[in-house]
N, C-alpha and C positions, 0 to 999 in steps of 0.2 A: 503494499499499499504506500502511496506517495503522500508526502506531507502537503497540507493545504498552503497554496501561495497566496501571498496578500494581493489585493487588488492593485492593478497597475493604474497609475493616474492618467486621466485622458487630457488634462489641461496643461501641464507643465512642458511638454516638449514642443518646440517651435512648429508652427504650421507649414506644410510644404505641399507642393503640387506637381502633377505629372508633366513630364516633357513628351517627347516622341517614343511611341512603343516600338522597342527594337527587339524584344525577347519575350519568349514564353518559358516559364520554368514549371515543368509538369511533375507532380508527384504521382508516379504510376502505381505505386503499392506501398504499404507500410510494412510488407514482409520482408525480413532481413536474416542472413544467416548469421549475423552478430547482434549484440545487444549491449551497445555502448553507454557508458555513464553520461557523457556530455549530450548525447542524442536528444534534440529537441522535439523529434517526431515520436519518441518513444517506439521505435521500430524495434522488431525481433522476430524470431522464427515462428511464433505462434499467431502473429497478427494475420488476418485474412483479407483486409481491405484491399481492393485492386480495381483500377479503372475499367469500367464496363465497355462492352462492344459500342453501345450507343454514343458514349462519350469520346470514345476513339474516333468515330466516324466524324463527330462534330469537330474534333481536334484536326483531322485531315482537312476538312472544309475551311476551318479558320486559318490554316497555314496557307492554303491556296488563295484565300480572299485578302489577307493582310500582307503588307510589306514587312513581315517580321524576319530579322537576318539570323536569329539564334533559337534553336530549340534545345533547353536545358533540361536533361532528364534526371530524376532524383528519386528518393524513396525515403525509407527503406533501401533495399538493393534494387535499382530500376530494372536490372538485367533479369530479375526473377518473375516480372510480369510476363505471361505466356505469349503476348504480342509484342515484345520489346523489339525484336529484329525487324519486324514488319514497320514499326513506327519510325525506326531508324532509317530503313531504307526508302520509305516514302518521303521523309525530310530532305534526306540527302539527294533524292531524284529532283526536288523542288529547288535545290542549291542553297539549302540552308546549313549554316555551321550547327552541327550536332555536339553537345557535350554530354558525357556519360559521367555521373557523379559515382565513382567506383570506389567500393572498400577494399579492392585487391583481392581479398581471401575468395571472393566469389569465383576468382578464375582458377581455383584448385577444387571447387565443388563437383562432385559427380553430375554429369549431365551439361557441364559448363567448359568442358575441356577445349572446345574450338572457339569459345567466347573471344578471346584475344585476337584470333585470326580474323573473325569477322570484323571487330572493331577496327583493325587495320585496313581490311579490304574496303569499308565504307569511309575510310579517312575520319572516323569520329576522334574528337578531342578527349582524351581521358583526364580527369580531375580526380585524383586518388588520395584518399585519406591516409595520412601517415603522421601521427601526431608526435613523434619523435624518432631520432634514429637510433634510439637505445632500446634493446629487447626488453629490458626490465619496466621502463616507463611505458612501452606500448601495451605489454601484456597486463600490466596493472589497470590500465584504463579500459582495455578491450577484451581481456581474457588470455588464458594461457594458449600459446601456439599461434597467436594472432600475428606477431612480429615475424615469424618464420614464414608463415603462409604469406604475408605481405612481401616480404623479400623475394619469394618464389613468383609472385605475380608481377613484380617489377621486373624481374629477369626475362619473364615471358615476353612482357611488353618491348623491353630493351631488344631482344633477338630479333623481333619484328621491325625494328627500326625507331620505335617511340623513344623520344627524348634526344635523338641525334639531330644536330643542327640543321643537316641538309635533306631530312627525310620527309619533312612536311607533317609528320605524325606527332602532335603535341602532347606532351605528358607533364601535367602539373600536379604537384603534391599540396596537401593541405595540412597545415599546422593548427591545432587548438591547444590553449593552455591546459596544464593538468587541473588546474583549481580556479579559485576566484581572483584571477590576476588579468591584466591586459597582455597580449602578446608582445614579444620583444619587436625591435625594428626589423622590417621584412627582408631588407637587403642583407644585413649582416647574417641574419639566421639563414637565409637561402645559401649563403657562401659557406656556412658551416655545415649545412645538410649535404650539399654538393661534395665537399671535401671529405666527410666521414662516410657517405655511401659510396663514393668512388674508391676510397682506399680500403675499406673493409669488405665490400660486396662488388665491386666494379659496376656499380649501377649509376646511370646518368638520367637527368630528367631537365625540363625547360625551366620551369619557375616554381618557386614556394608561395603558396598563398597563406597568409596568416589571418586566422578568423577569430574574432572575439566571442566566447561562449555567451549564449543568450539566457538571462535569468528566468527561463520559462521551462515548463515540462519537467523531464526527468533531472535535468541539472538544476534547475530552480528549486525543485523538491529537496534536492541534496542540500543545497545551500541552506533552505529553511531548517532541516533536520539537525545541521550543524551549527546553527545559530549565526550563519554568515551571510544571510539575504540582505540585510539592511546595510552592512558594510559594503558589500559588493556593489550594490545599488548607488551608494555614496561614491563609490570610486568611478563609476560610469558618468555620473553627474558631474564630478569634480574635473574629469578628464575631458568633457564635452569641448569640441572645436567647431565653431560655427562654419567654417570653410568646408567642412566635410559634408554639408548638406547637398552641395551642388552635384556630388558625384555618388550619392546612395543609389543602390540598384533599384529602389522602388520608383524611382522618376522614369525608368525607361523598361521596366520589366512588369509583367503579370504573372502571378503565381496561380497555378491551376491545381485543385485538389483532386483526389481519385474519383469524385462523384462529377467533376466538371465545373464546380463552383470557382470563382474568380477572387483573388485576394491581392493586395499591394505587394506582399512578400511572403515567403515561406514561413516566417515567424508569425505574422499575422493570421496566417492559415491556421497554424496550430492553436492560436488563441481564438479563432472563431470571429475574427474581425474583418467582415467582408469589404472588398472594395466599392467606393462610391461610384454609382452610375445612374444617371437620370433615366426616367421613363419606365422603371420597374412598377408593373402593376400587381398587387397581391402578392408580392414577394419581397423578402428583406435582403436578399443577396443575389448577386449577378451570377449568370451561368455562360457557359462557351457559346451557346446559342445567341446570346446578346451581342457577341462580337460579330456575328454574321450581319447584324444590323446597324453597328456602331463602328464608324470609320475613324472618328478623331477624339482621343482621350485626353489630348493636351489641355492643361488647366485644371483638370479635376483634382480635388482635395484628395489627399492621401491619408488614410486612417492611422493615427500614432497614439502611442502610449509610452510610459516609461522606459519600456524595453529598448525603444529605438535609440536610447543613449548608447547602447552597445555597438551600434553601427557608426556612432559619430565620436566615440571617445578615442583620444590619442591619434594614432594614425588613420583611425577610421577602419571600418571593417564591412565586407559584403560577400556574397559569394564568390567574387573575384578577388578577394583577398584585401590587403591594406589600400586605403585610398589615397595615401601619400606616398609619392615616389621618392 
């Protein structure tokens, strides 16, 4: 059972509005072969939620109708959705950049042995979770054996050309802090990761993305149970930088849940804070079908709460890592 989270304030965070829509981030399923402490989705092996065929049909129609440049597939483990490959193939055929939010260990699971080859053949950009280059720290956060399986997955990807400068196959790693702290400077940590992984395992990758842990869901409950929620929220507020507002992901991205409903970001999705959209009749949240009728979202208000400080604290943070170069 999770500890009860305090209500997040709707008034403190500065108001922000949408820019041009560039990306759809789609949560295909909550099912995952891992169960990580920091996971804001509460994903795990026993979760059964998965995007339906009807919603997938609408997703394809939205991709065809809008000038969206990027399809960002997440979960859970998005690859565990039974139609994952069909979704990727359709998007790539339409010329979209496709990102797979991969936990690396899925590449070693039975039935997924050819997954890495599929990703390479489709030119999918892999953004892979690796919270540390130390086995002890990774296994502590994600479970025994996860580090070894992650290294195996990285080696699979490297053999196919991922991470090499001239291959065109992008491999990015994601760092999350172990506890209620801000991530360190992204550039220096990236250099450390590259040096350690190359020296110890012969592994290369393109970029490291540092992401601040959100004080919601499983991680938020852990903070409450340890009496750290208030101090962590204060750290986020004290580290707020107004300049980060211009680059937060919610200004150019829509998050789509497994039922096809729309949110300003993946974190709002988990908090059930729907995206604002005019013209809804008899419904309190917009759906993929509404994007077939709405072509311009610029200027729409973005739903914010205190958790948004996690995206604007320090160097800033989004699904693309630090906002500060």
